[in-house]
N, CA, C and O atoms as a DFTB+ gen file, in Angstrom:
720 C
 N C O
     1  1     167.631     -86.813    -108.318
     2  2     167.839     -87.367    -107.404
     3  2     166.421     -87.277    -105.950
     4  3     165.875     -88.165    -105.295
     5  1     166.244     -85.443    -105.962
     6  2     165.417     -86.380    -104.860
     7  2     163.671     -86.969    -105.324
     8  3     162.923     -87.686    -104.659
     9  1     163.415     -86.281    -106.831
    10  2     162.450     -87.717    -107.416
    11  2     162.386     -88.876    -106.792
    12  3     161.458     -89.236    -106.069
    13  1     163.664     -89.681    -107.132
    14  2     164.686     -90.830    -107.256
    15  2     164.417     -91.389    -105.780
    16  3     164.123     -92.495    -105.327
    17  1     164.603     -90.385    -105.350
    18  2     164.490     -91.284    -103.189
    19  2     163.056     -90.907    -102.855
    20  3     162.544     -91.745    -102.112
    21  1     161.996     -89.578    -103.282
    22  2     160.838     -89.876    -102.805
    23  2     159.955     -90.715    -103.243
    24  3     158.964     -90.844    -102.525
    25  1     160.009     -91.462    -104.402
    26  2     159.688     -93.213    -105.330
    27  2     160.188     -94.077    -104.257
    28  3     159.391     -94.671    -103.531
    29  1     161.253     -94.169    -104.134
    30  2     162.010     -94.790    -103.515
    31  2     161.968     -95.104    -102.069
    32  3     162.271     -96.271    -101.820
    33  1     161.629     -94.258    -100.911
    34  2     160.938     -94.256    -100.363
    35  2     159.858     -94.843     -99.747
    36  3     159.747     -95.395     -98.652
    37  1     158.455     -94.453    -101.359
    38  2     157.131     -95.009    -101.067
    39  2     156.587     -95.963    -101.816
    40  3     155.462     -96.438    -101.973
    41  1     158.451     -96.254    -102.557
    42  2     158.300     -97.750    -102.659
    43  2     158.201     -98.623    -101.414
    44  3     157.449     -99.596    -101.369
    45  1     159.049     -98.212    -100.320
    46  2     159.661     -98.723     -99.553
    47  2     158.325     -99.260     -98.212
    48  3     158.091    -100.386     -97.774
    49  1     157.706     -97.978     -97.893
    50  2     156.425     -97.244     -97.544
    51  2     155.542     -98.458     -97.541
    52  3     155.265     -99.370     -96.762
    53  1     155.201     -98.045     -98.836
    54  2     154.240     -99.444     -99.666
    55  2     154.600    -100.776     -99.159
    56  3     153.966    -101.281     -98.233
    57  1     155.765    -101.470     -99.826
    58  2     156.284    -102.238     -99.450
    59  2     155.609    -102.872     -97.996
    60  3     154.632    -103.613     -97.892
    61  1     156.227    -102.475     -97.235
    62  2     155.910    -102.213     -95.784
    63  2     154.558    -102.087     -95.291
    64  3     154.046    -102.838     -94.461
    65  1     154.090    -101.242     -95.765
    66  2     152.413    -101.711     -95.788
    67  2     151.264    -103.012     -96.428
    68  3     150.313    -103.750     -96.170
    69  1     152.372    -102.514     -97.562
    70  2     151.507    -104.478     -98.181
    71  2     152.272    -105.471     -97.584
    72  3     151.765    -106.589     -97.679
    73  1     153.000    -105.433     -97.182
    74  2     153.575    -106.991     -96.083
    75  2     152.655    -106.554     -94.540
    76  3     152.540    -107.430     -93.683
    77  1     152.250    -105.629     -94.384
    78  2     151.430    -105.694     -93.087
    79  2     150.221    -106.597     -93.639
    80  3     149.841    -107.767     -93.616
    81  1     149.799    -105.187     -94.212
    82  2     148.114    -105.762     -94.852
    83  2     148.052    -107.689     -94.696
    84  3     147.233    -108.303     -94.013
    85  1     149.305    -108.380     -95.651
    86  2     149.042    -109.357     -95.336
    87  2     149.428    -110.001     -93.952
    88  3     149.115    -111.155     -93.658
    89  1     149.875    -109.466     -93.431
    90  2     150.793    -110.357     -92.212
    91  2     149.058    -110.087     -91.181
    92  3     148.657    -111.032     -90.501
    93  1     148.412    -109.039     -91.212
    94  2     147.278    -108.958     -90.897
    95  2     145.817    -109.669     -91.389
    96  3     144.741    -109.798     -90.804
    97  1     146.291    -110.075     -92.753
    98  2     145.159    -110.694     -93.693
    99  2     145.504    -112.408     -93.295
   100  3     144.760    -113.380     -93.420
   101  1     146.668    -112.349     -92.871
   102  2     147.118    -113.868     -92.768
   103  2     146.605    -114.353     -91.146
   104  3     146.362    -115.547     -90.967
   105  1     146.460    -113.385     -90.012
   106  2     146.418    -113.315     -88.740
   107  2     144.691    -113.463     -88.922
   108  3     144.207    -114.488     -88.443
   109  1     143.717    -112.451     -89.614
   110  2     142.481    -112.633     -89.970
   111  2     141.830    -113.990     -90.037
   112  3     140.880    -114.480     -89.425
   113  1     142.936    -114.613     -91.317
   114  2     142.059    -115.457     -92.159
   115  2     142.421    -116.979     -90.847
   116  3     141.473    -117.752     -90.709
   117  1     143.745    -117.294     -89.991
   118  2     144.288    -117.569     -88.938
   119  2     143.269    -117.681     -87.919
   120  3     142.689    -118.723     -87.613
   121  1     143.023    -116.117     -87.228
   122  2     142.054    -116.629     -86.554
   123  2     140.176    -117.028     -86.632
   124  3     139.518    -117.526     -85.719
   125  1     139.588    -116.543     -88.252
   126  2     138.353    -117.395     -88.686
   127  2     138.665    -119.097     -88.650
   128  3     137.856    -119.869     -88.135
   129  1     139.602    -119.436     -89.103
   130  2     140.359    -120.657     -88.950
   131  2     140.084    -121.064     -87.751
   132  3     139.544    -122.169     -87.800
   133  1     140.212    -120.669     -86.687
   134  2     140.401    -121.110     -85.010
   135  2     138.431    -120.661     -84.674
   136  3     137.565    -121.417     -84.235
   137  1     138.326    -119.486     -85.008
   138  2     136.720    -119.393     -84.789
   139  2     136.193    -120.428     -84.845
   140  3     135.936    -121.157     -83.887
   141  1     135.812    -120.757     -86.726
   142  2     135.594    -122.711     -86.750
   143  2     135.653    -123.681     -86.749
   144  3     135.022    -124.690     -87.063
   145  1     137.177    -123.129     -86.041
   146  2     137.715    -124.885     -85.295
   147  2     136.974    -124.972     -83.773
   148  3     136.666    -126.001     -83.172
   149  1     136.868    -124.185     -83.530
   150  2     135.782    -123.935     -82.363
   151  2     134.586    -123.508     -81.957
   152  3     134.140    -123.253     -80.838
   153  1     133.857    -123.440     -83.681
   154  2     132.967    -124.107     -83.659
   155  2     132.815    -124.893     -83.597
   156  3     131.940    -125.043     -82.745
   157  1     133.221    -126.097     -84.134
   158  2     132.664    -127.054     -84.754
   159  2     132.842    -128.153     -83.437
   160  3     132.158    -129.076     -82.996
   161  1     134.195    -127.502     -83.056
   162  2     134.373    -128.251     -81.526
   163  2     133.473    -127.922     -80.158
   164  3     133.666    -128.389     -79.036
   165  1     132.870    -127.377     -80.401
   166  2     131.651    -126.777     -79.483
   167  2     131.002    -127.202     -78.558
   168  3     129.893    -126.981     -79.042
   169  1     130.772    -127.692     -77.492
   170  2     130.428    -128.750     -76.556
   171  2     129.028    -128.028     -75.489
   172  3     128.317    -128.513     -74.609
   173  1     129.120    -126.749     -76.086
   174  2     127.974    -125.333     -74.824
   175  2     126.532    -125.579     -75.096
   176  3     125.828    -125.155     -76.012
   177  1     126.231    -126.421     -74.015
   178  2     125.187    -126.761     -73.938
   179  2     123.599    -125.097     -74.726
   180  3     123.619    -124.062     -74.059
   181  1     122.858    -125.122     -75.592
   182  2     122.659    -124.426     -76.256
   183  2     121.733    -124.846     -77.349
   184  3     121.615    -126.021     -77.698
   185  1     121.026    -123.763     -77.922
   186  2     120.027    -123.464     -79.564
   187  2     120.690    -123.064     -80.699
   188  3     120.925    -121.872     -80.895
   189  1     121.112    -124.174     -81.689
   190  2     121.949    -123.376     -82.731
   191  2     121.367    -123.115     -84.118
   192  3     121.757    -122.740     -85.224
   193  1     120.523    -123.401     -83.665
   194  2     118.940    -123.485     -85.300
   195  2     117.269    -123.873     -84.611
   196  3     116.849    -124.341     -83.552
   197  1     116.535    -123.260     -86.184
   198  2     115.745    -123.493     -86.172
   199  2     115.488    -125.142     -85.979
   200  3     116.667    -125.198     -85.629
   201  1     115.066    -126.449     -85.890
   202  2     114.740    -127.637     -86.084
   203  2     113.828    -128.021     -87.059
   204  3     114.045    -128.764     -88.016
   205  1     112.389    -127.247     -86.630
   206  2     110.909    -127.551     -87.533
   207  2     109.763    -126.771     -86.558
   208  3     109.765    -126.839     -85.328
   209  1     108.856    -126.068     -87.314
   210  2     107.667    -125.436     -87.512
   211  2     106.494    -126.746     -87.512
   212  3     106.540    -127.659     -88.336
   213  1     105.846    -126.679     -86.836
   214  2     104.741    -127.271     -86.900
   215  2     103.900    -126.563     -86.237
   216  3     104.264    -125.944     -85.237
   217  1     102.034    -126.523     -86.896
   218  2     101.081    -126.514     -86.886
   219  2      99.902    -126.642     -87.372
   220  3      99.741    -126.759     -88.587
   221  1      98.558    -126.641     -86.228
   222  2      97.349    -126.983     -86.617
   223  2      97.158    -126.462     -87.668
   224  3      97.710    -125.522     -88.239
   225  1      95.810    -127.529     -88.088
   226  2      95.646    -127.464     -89.852
   227  2      93.754    -128.303     -89.489
   228  3      93.444    -129.263     -88.784
   229  1      93.397    -127.910     -89.853
   230  2      91.706    -128.635     -90.225
   231  2      91.894    -129.552     -91.042
   232  3      91.266    -130.607     -90.952
   233  1      92.820    -129.321     -92.021
   234  2      93.085    -130.520     -93.576
   235  2      94.511    -130.205     -93.583
   236  3      95.124    -129.195     -93.926
   237  1      94.979    -131.641     -92.988
   238  2      96.565    -131.527     -93.032
   239  2      96.487    -132.052     -94.688
   240  3      97.057    -131.464     -95.607
   241  1      95.765    -133.119     -94.818
   242  2      96.014    -133.717     -96.590
   243  2      96.432    -132.381     -97.503
   244  3      97.496    -132.103     -98.057
   245  1      95.196    -131.687     -97.434
   246  2      94.959    -130.496     -98.289
   247  2      95.910    -129.067     -98.301
   248  3      96.350    -128.330     -99.184
   249  1      95.969    -129.107     -96.813
   250  2      96.530    -127.880     -96.662
   251  2      98.571    -128.272     -96.964
   252  3      99.314    -127.382     -97.379
   253  1      98.960    -129.364     -96.721
   254  2     100.476    -129.875     -97.749
   255  2      99.845    -129.652     -99.012
   256  3      99.528    -128.478     -98.823
   257  1      99.559    -129.830     -99.798
   258  2      99.005    -130.234    -100.901
   259  2      99.253    -128.390    -101.301
   260  3     100.182    -127.722    -101.754
   261  1      98.111    -128.166    -100.919
   262  2      98.154    -125.495    -101.463
   263  2      99.481    -125.859    -101.378
   264  3      99.900    -126.035    -102.521
   265  1     100.747    -126.147    -100.151
   266  2     101.631    -125.736    -100.144
   267  2     102.834    -126.367    -101.550
   268  3     103.627    -125.683    -102.197
   269  1     102.650    -127.395    -101.623
   270  2     103.117    -127.943    -102.808
   271  2     103.150    -127.596    -104.429
   272  3     104.026    -127.765    -105.277
   273  1     101.314    -126.828    -104.511
   274  2     101.457    -126.769    -106.049
   275  2     100.682    -124.675    -105.076
   276  3      99.615    -124.088    -105.255
   277  1     101.213    -124.517    -104.688
   278  2     101.698    -122.884    -104.717
   279  2     102.876    -122.288    -104.022
   280  3     103.259    -121.128    -104.175
   281  1     103.201    -122.826    -103.554
   282  2     105.136    -123.042    -102.998
   283  2     105.740    -123.618    -103.027
   284  3     106.577    -123.600    -102.125
   285  1     105.839    -124.670    -104.138
   286  2     106.176    -125.493    -104.192
   287  2     107.917    -125.932    -103.134
   288  3     109.105    -125.694    -103.350
   289  1     107.169    -126.641    -102.021
   290  2     107.155    -127.571    -101.569
   291  2     107.420    -128.481    -101.807
   292  3     107.015    -128.854    -102.908
   293  1     108.396    -129.638    -100.858
   294  2     108.598    -130.819    -101.548
   295  2     108.218    -131.471    -100.514
   296  3     108.962    -131.572     -99.539
   297  1     106.667    -132.174    -100.559
   298  2     105.656    -133.121     -99.457
   299  2     105.692    -134.236     -98.931
   300  3     105.562    -135.153     -99.742
   301  1     105.817    -134.533     -97.879
   302  2     105.781    -136.551     -97.777
   303  2     104.834    -136.320     -96.487
   304  3     104.633    -135.391     -95.705
   305  1     104.499    -137.238     -96.608
   306  2     103.296    -137.978     -94.857
   307  2     103.923    -136.998     -94.410
   308  3     103.088    -136.095     -94.365
   309  1     105.705    -136.294     -93.744
   310  2     104.999    -135.895     -92.686
   311  2     105.174    -134.112     -93.053
   312  3     105.306    -133.499     -91.994
   313  1     105.198    -133.303     -94.126
   314  2     105.185    -131.979     -94.275
   315  2     106.239    -132.558     -95.532
   316  3     106.214    -133.618     -96.158
   317  1     107.282    -131.233     -95.616
   318  2     108.204    -130.874     -95.813
   319  2     109.485    -130.968     -94.719
   320  3     109.338    -130.736     -93.519
   321  1     110.547    -131.285     -95.234
   322  2     111.264    -131.162     -95.188
   323  2     112.594    -129.772     -95.796
   324  3     112.447    -129.574     -97.002
   325  1     113.534    -129.052     -95.279
   326  2     114.362    -127.830     -96.141
   327  2     115.041    -128.714     -95.715
   328  3     114.834    -129.527     -94.814
   329  1     116.127    -128.509     -96.574
   330  2     117.441    -128.696     -97.222
   331  2     118.473    -127.538     -96.969
   332  3     118.568    -126.763     -97.920
   333  1     119.489    -127.183     -95.574
   334  2     119.979    -126.303     -95.501
   335  2     121.774    -127.198     -95.509
   336  3     122.033    -128.397     -95.404
   337  1     122.697    -126.007     -95.679
   338  2     123.962    -126.494     -94.822
   339  2     124.462    -125.863     -93.712
   340  3     124.197    -124.669     -93.575
   341  1     125.037    -126.346     -93.007
   342  2     126.300    -126.488     -91.676
   343  2     126.886    -125.489     -91.539
   344  3     127.590    -125.820     -90.586
   345  1     127.261    -124.100     -91.837
   346  2     127.874    -122.902     -91.088
   347  2     128.984    -123.698     -91.239
   348  3     129.481    -124.105     -92.289
   349  1     129.466    -123.958     -89.668
   350  2     130.755    -124.920     -89.295
   351  2     130.902    -126.103     -90.666
   352  3     131.840    -126.052     -91.463
   353  1     130.069    -126.874     -90.718
   354  2     131.154    -127.823     -91.898
   355  2     130.217    -128.177     -92.723
   356  3     129.463    -129.145     -92.628
   357  1     130.301    -126.932     -94.000
   358  2     129.774    -126.811     -95.431
   359  2     129.140    -128.257     -96.151
   360  3     128.102    -128.335     -96.808
   361  1     130.105    -129.375     -95.812
   362  2     130.259    -130.342     -95.968
   363  2     128.582    -131.495     -95.934
   364  3     128.051    -132.350     -96.643
   365  1     128.374    -130.909     -94.859
   366  2     127.361    -131.765     -94.234
   367  2     125.831    -131.035     -94.510
   368  3     125.614    -129.850     -94.765
   369  1     124.910    -132.090     -94.378
   370  2     123.512    -131.261     -94.693
   371  2     122.431    -131.887     -93.533
   372  3     122.096    -132.981     -93.080
   373  1     121.979    -129.815     -93.291
   374  2     121.243    -130.265     -92.401
   375  2     119.781    -130.225     -92.631
   376  3     119.516    -130.157     -93.831
   377  1     118.369    -130.256     -91.554
   378  2     117.299    -130.188     -92.229
   379  2     116.351    -129.599     -91.453
   380  3     116.861    -128.937     -90.549
   381  1     114.826    -129.589     -91.468
   382  2     114.584    -128.112     -90.758
   383  2     112.980    -128.981     -91.429
   384  3     112.820    -129.268     -92.616
   385  1     112.029    -129.237     -90.381
   386  2     110.877    -129.754     -90.651
   387  2     110.103    -129.455     -90.207
   388  3     109.847    -129.416     -89.003
   389  1     109.071    -128.935     -91.762
   390  2     107.856    -128.085     -92.037
   391  2     106.260    -129.119     -91.662
   392  3     106.079    -129.927     -92.572
   393  1     105.220    -129.199     -90.599
   394  2     104.642    -130.215     -90.154
   395  2     102.766    -129.995     -89.984
   396  3     102.447    -130.403     -88.867
   397  1     102.051    -129.697     -90.442
   398  2     100.970    -129.505     -90.271
   399  2     100.157    -130.393     -89.334
   400  3     100.441    -131.578     -89.508
   401  1      99.671    -130.285     -88.838
   402  2      99.039    -131.507     -86.892
   403  2      97.620    -130.802     -87.427
   404  3      97.342    -129.722     -87.949
   405  1      96.834    -132.049     -86.997
   406  2      95.342    -132.234     -86.990
   407  2      95.103    -131.302     -85.734
   408  3      95.689    -131.376     -84.654
   409  1      94.126    -130.419     -86.105
   410  2      93.506    -129.449     -85.388
   411  2      93.236    -130.354     -84.129
   412  3      92.685    -131.422     -84.399
   413  1      93.447    -130.184     -83.150
   414  2      93.118    -130.433     -81.410
   415  2      94.237    -131.595     -81.039
   416  3      94.260    -132.374     -80.087
   417  1      95.135    -131.427     -82.119
   418  2      96.428    -132.786     -81.681
   419  2      96.285    -132.690     -80.366
   420  3      95.936    -131.672     -79.768
   421  1      96.564    -133.806     -79.855
   422  2      97.400    -133.509     -78.224
   423  2      98.894    -133.285     -78.433
   424  3      99.525    -133.116     -77.390
   425  1      99.450    -133.257     -79.349
   426  2     100.911    -133.076     -79.056
   427  2     101.265    -131.953     -79.291
   428  3     102.492    -131.860     -79.337
   429  1     100.800    -131.156     -79.441
   430  2     101.001    -128.920     -78.524
   431  2     100.722    -129.389     -77.118
   432  3     101.495    -128.709     -76.443
   433  1     100.231    -129.961     -76.523
   434  2      99.866    -129.971     -75.363
   435  2     100.987    -130.283     -74.086
   436  3     101.702    -131.248     -73.815
   437  1     100.756    -129.002     -73.483
   438  2      99.606    -128.446     -72.651
   439  2      99.714    -127.277     -72.637
   440  3      99.578    -126.607     -71.613
   441  1     100.047    -126.692     -74.057
   442  2     100.273    -125.689     -74.562
   443  2      98.770    -125.728     -75.101
   444  3      98.113    -126.731     -75.378
   445  1      98.273    -123.972     -75.205
   446  2      96.925    -124.204     -75.689
   447  2      96.761    -123.278     -77.031
   448  3      95.672    -123.041     -77.552
   449  1      98.343    -122.672     -77.624
   450  2      99.335    -123.116     -78.682
   451  2      98.501    -123.652     -80.115
   452  3      98.102    -124.805     -80.281
   453  1      98.335    -122.428     -81.171
   454  2      98.234    -123.267     -82.458
   455  2      99.502    -123.642     -83.566
   456  3      99.271    -124.328     -84.562
   457  1     100.817    -123.121     -83.270
   458  2     102.183    -124.004     -83.091
   459  2     102.971    -124.544     -81.832
   460  3     103.018    -124.352     -80.617
   461  1     103.500    -125.240     -82.697
   462  2     105.118    -125.071     -82.139
   463  2     106.487    -125.717     -82.754
   464  3     106.459    -126.663     -83.541
   465  1     107.659    -125.106     -82.312
   466  2     108.612    -124.467     -82.391
   467  2     109.380    -125.502     -82.432
   468  3     108.782    -126.184     -81.600
   469  1     110.210    -126.112     -82.747
   470  2     111.327    -127.083     -82.519
   471  2     112.400    -126.529     -82.805
   472  3     112.507    -126.134     -83.966
   473  1     113.898    -126.244     -81.575
   474  2     114.405    -126.016     -82.189
   475  2     116.148    -127.204     -82.208
   476  3     116.163    -128.373     -81.823
   477  1     117.423    -126.403     -82.775
   478  2     118.526    -128.077     -82.970
   479  2     119.250    -127.304     -81.886
   480  3     119.284    -126.097     -81.648
   481  1     119.870    -128.439     -81.244
   482  2     120.232    -128.155     -79.746
   483  2     121.342    -128.700     -79.778
   484  3     121.229    -129.748     -80.415
   485  1     122.902    -128.466     -79.244
   486  2     123.416    -129.255     -79.082
   487  2     123.875    -129.788     -77.308
   488  3     123.737    -129.083     -76.308
   489  1     124.210    -130.649     -77.335
   490  2     124.679    -130.721     -75.972
   491  2     122.692    -130.687     -75.133
   492  3     122.094    -129.703     -74.697
   493  1     122.242    -132.057     -75.202
   494  2     120.452    -131.727     -74.520
   495  2     120.428    -132.076     -73.328
   496  3     119.704    -131.535     -72.493
   497  1     121.424    -133.280     -73.025
   498  2     121.313    -133.584     -71.801
   499  2     122.198    -132.521     -70.852
   500  3     121.712    -132.347     -69.734
   501  1     123.431    -131.787     -71.148
   502  2     123.814    -129.874     -70.045
   503  2     122.743    -129.306     -70.950
   504  3     122.974    -128.100     -70.859
   505  1     121.772    -129.430     -71.720
   506  2     120.729    -128.776     -71.932
   507  2     119.662    -127.603     -71.014
   508  3     119.478    -126.411     -70.768
   509  1     119.095    -129.214     -70.722
   510  2     118.300    -129.947     -69.952
   511  2     118.519    -129.949     -68.064
   512  3     117.812    -130.025     -67.059
   513  1     120.111    -129.798     -68.464
   514  2     120.430    -129.611     -66.722
   515  2     120.452    -128.162     -66.176
   516  3     119.975    -127.845     -65.087
   517  1     120.854    -127.598     -66.754
   518  2     120.852    -126.167     -67.047
   519  2     119.869    -125.587     -67.059
   520  3     119.715    -124.612     -66.323
   521  1     118.492    -126.205     -68.271
   522  2     117.085    -125.743     -67.814
   523  2     116.730    -125.779     -66.799
   524  3     116.149    -124.913     -66.146
   525  1     117.115    -127.061     -66.463
   526  2     116.602    -127.489     -64.832
   527  2     116.814    -126.382     -63.751
   528  3     115.965    -125.596     -63.329
   529  1     118.051    -126.481     -63.412
   530  2     118.329    -125.557     -62.174
   531  2     117.974    -123.628     -62.401
   532  3     117.932    -122.706     -61.586
   533  1     117.763    -123.694     -64.011
   534  2     116.934    -122.028     -63.513
   535  2     115.635    -121.962     -63.517
   536  3     114.999    -120.959     -63.838
   537  1     115.024    -123.337     -63.057
   538  2     113.776    -123.839     -62.942
   539  2     113.085    -123.575     -64.192
   540  3     112.102    -122.836     -64.131
   541  1     113.478    -124.117     -65.462
   542  2     112.548    -123.787     -66.819
   543  2     111.564    -125.248     -66.083
   544  3     111.996    -125.914     -65.143
   545  1     110.498    -125.449     -66.623
   546  2     109.249    -126.898     -66.721
   547  2     109.551    -127.635     -67.797
   548  3     108.818    -127.395     -68.757
   549  1     110.431    -128.504     -67.988
   550  2     110.630    -129.727     -68.711
   551  2     108.998    -130.430     -67.846
   552  3     108.463    -130.412     -66.738
   553  1     108.672    -131.199     -69.756
   554  2     107.196    -131.739     -69.586
   555  2     108.181    -133.242     -69.506
   556  3     107.758    -134.065     -68.694
   557  1     109.005    -133.498     -70.016
   558  2     109.263    -134.991     -69.912
   559  2     110.299    -135.402     -70.407
   560  3     110.947    -134.537     -70.996
   561  1     111.021    -137.146     -70.387
   562  2     112.202    -137.272     -70.204
   563  2     112.505    -137.344     -71.681
   564  3     111.736    -137.528     -72.624
   565  1     114.397    -137.070     -71.645
   566  2     114.910    -137.120     -73.107
   567  2     114.913    -138.327     -73.928
   568  3     115.851    -139.089     -73.697
   569  1     114.197    -138.633     -74.709
   570  2     114.378    -139.598     -75.924
   571  2     115.211    -139.346     -77.125
   572  3     115.189    -138.438     -77.956
   573  1     116.033    -140.518     -76.970
   574  2     116.919    -141.057     -78.398
   575  2     116.145    -141.617     -79.196
   576  3     115.286    -142.295     -78.631
   577  1     116.088    -141.601     -80.756
   578  2     115.914    -142.087     -81.706
   579  2     116.968    -141.877     -82.011
   580  3     117.801    -141.110     -81.528
   581  1     117.054    -143.300     -83.775
   582  2     118.483    -142.904     -84.769
   583  2     118.126    -141.654     -85.370
   584  3     118.916    -141.464     -86.295
   585  1     117.257    -140.655     -85.273
   586  2     117.583    -139.534     -86.374
   587  2     117.838    -138.568     -84.882
   588  3     117.590    -137.396     -85.166
   589  1     118.164    -138.676     -83.721
   590  2     118.563    -138.074     -82.428
   591  2     117.492    -138.115     -81.651
   592  3     116.519    -138.869     -81.640
   593  1     117.843    -137.070     -80.904
   594  2     117.643    -136.671     -79.319
   595  2     116.500    -136.226     -78.984
   596  3     116.555    -135.377     -79.874
   597  1     115.148    -135.951     -78.336
   598  2     113.958    -135.015     -78.132
   599  2     113.456    -134.487     -77.140
   600  3     112.650    -135.263     -76.626
   601  1     113.540    -133.487     -76.581
   602  2     113.074    -133.468     -75.323
   603  2     111.841    -131.973     -75.359
   604  3     111.857    -131.041     -76.163
   605  1     110.654    -132.249     -73.941
   606  2     109.717    -130.685     -74.366
   607  2     109.871    -130.216     -73.253
   608  3     109.957    -130.956     -72.273
   609  1     109.945    -128.787     -73.154
   610  2     110.114    -127.901     -72.563
   611  2     108.981    -126.725     -72.222
   612  3     107.926    -126.916     -72.828
   613  1     108.995    -125.806     -71.556
   614  2     107.910    -124.551     -72.007
   615  2     107.908    -123.375     -71.871
   616  3     107.511    -123.164     -70.725
   617  1     108.182    -122.190     -72.510
   618  2     108.636    -121.265     -71.829
   619  2     107.541    -120.017     -71.326
   620  3     106.311    -120.025     -71.291
   621  1     108.400    -119.094     -71.004
   622  2     107.327    -117.915     -70.044
   623  2     106.346    -117.588     -70.803
   624  3     105.984    -116.525     -70.299
   625  1     105.379    -117.874     -72.058
   626  2     105.085    -117.785     -72.357
   627  2     103.817    -118.983     -72.903
   628  3     103.040    -118.891     -73.853
   629  1     103.999    -120.191     -71.795
   630  2     103.515    -121.017     -72.161
   631  2     103.884    -121.701     -73.456
   632  3     103.658    -122.889     -73.227
   633  1     104.257    -121.607     -74.492
   634  2     104.773    -121.870     -75.035
   635  2     105.456    -123.589     -75.092
   636  3     106.511    -123.714     -74.469
   637  1     105.021    -124.609     -75.651
   638  2     105.191    -125.822     -76.028
   639  2     106.335    -125.854     -76.434
   640  3     106.187    -125.341     -77.543
   641  1     107.810    -126.180     -76.310
   642  2     108.927    -126.375     -77.178
   643  2     109.557    -127.491     -77.136
   644  3     109.788    -128.185     -76.146
   645  1     109.952    -127.736     -78.655
   646  2     110.388    -129.571     -78.699
   647  2     112.025    -128.673     -78.561
   648  3     112.146    -127.466     -78.774
   649  1     112.750    -129.271     -78.304
   650  2     114.186    -129.615     -78.222
   651  2     114.771    -131.215     -79.220
   652  3     114.353    -132.373     -79.236
   653  1     115.647    -130.660     -79.781
   654  2     115.618    -131.778     -80.527
   655  2     117.504    -131.621     -81.139
   656  3     117.708    -130.840     -82.069
   657  1     118.675    -132.379     -80.552
   658  2     119.618    -132.474     -81.236
   659  2     119.436    -133.819     -82.535
   660  3     118.853    -134.900     -82.456
   661  1     120.058    -133.309     -83.464
   662  2     119.753    -134.382     -84.197
   663  2     120.698    -135.363     -84.888
   664  3     121.818    -134.853     -84.920
   665  1     120.688    -136.088     -85.226
   666  2     121.330    -136.763     -86.520
   667  2     121.442    -136.869     -88.101
   668  3     121.659    -137.931     -88.685
   669  1     121.263    -135.614     -88.735
   670  2     120.494    -135.241     -89.792
   671  2     121.500    -136.631     -90.726
   672  3     120.902    -137.266     -91.595
   673  1     122.910    -136.937     -90.436
   674  2     122.414    -138.217     -91.925
   675  2     121.757    -138.884     -91.675
   676  3     121.130    -139.183     -92.692
   677  1     121.312    -139.578     -90.593
   678  2     119.699    -140.539     -90.666
   679  2     118.871    -140.270     -92.136
   680  3     118.376    -141.064     -92.936
   681  1     118.990    -138.040     -92.111
   682  2     117.339    -137.932     -93.261
   683  2     118.355    -137.958     -94.584
   684  3     117.932    -138.136     -95.726
   685  1     120.088    -137.705     -94.179
   686  2     120.955    -137.982     -95.497
   687  2     120.266    -138.990     -96.278
   688  3     119.452    -138.934     -97.200
   689  1     120.980    -140.176     -95.469
   690  2     121.009    -141.586     -96.118
   691  2     119.458    -142.369     -96.383
   692  3     119.195    -143.384     -97.030
   693  1     118.443    -141.305     -95.482
   694  2     116.663    -141.991     -96.561
   695  2     116.917    -141.005     -98.212
   696  3     116.500    -141.342     -99.320
   697  1     117.398    -140.257     -98.001
   698  2     117.006    -139.991     -99.935
   699  2     115.752    -139.276    -100.097
   700  3     115.306    -139.043    -101.221
   701  1     114.892    -138.751     -98.546
   702  2     114.100    -138.419     -99.260
   703  2     114.299    -136.976     -99.799
   704  3     115.136    -136.242     -99.274
   705  1     113.293    -136.432    -101.175
   706  2     113.095    -135.339    -101.942
   707  2     112.774    -134.252    -100.701
   708  3     111.884    -134.312     -99.852
   709  1     113.871    -133.184    -100.907
   710  2     113.755    -131.880     -99.938
   711  2     113.064    -131.264    -100.643
   712  3     112.763    -131.424    -101.826
   713  1     112.681    -130.237     -99.633
   714  2     112.711    -128.409    -100.066
   715  2     113.823    -128.278    -100.029
   716  3     114.617    -128.922     -99.344
   717  1     114.168    -126.925    -101.188
   718  2     115.756    -126.618    -101.263
   719  2     115.362    -124.745    -101.582
   720  3     116.280    -123.939    -101.735
């Protein structure tokens, strides 16, 4: 009798614990869903990822050919577009651009560096205003193209940075070969 009572009590405790863990898992799943919905609807002016890596090259075409032959990059006239999935909207394809620029190109000016990083951002207008209020050097005005909005700033080390609020669907519609 004691054994069956102990077994029944253990079964009851196990069931209660299991029920609690199901509720906790449901709450965790719900929190994750709310978190992802919050991320999807987030318009906080901020960087969301890397949009491109640009660097000087003595011979742009040879450099692109070397990377294609030796590292398997799919190259085109601009360099290579890397394809990845948006963490908040996995059905959405996003892109990162890798591009060599002719040594001495003025595109990186006023920076004296051999490279420039492009950052993917959301709410570029809000971010530029926030940066302006903090005294960050804004090099130009926001320019809008069918594939996104761009502006250039300088960081504390004298690096020119490109900020890009992308419209990735334009690149997807182009159907270019990408590096995956």
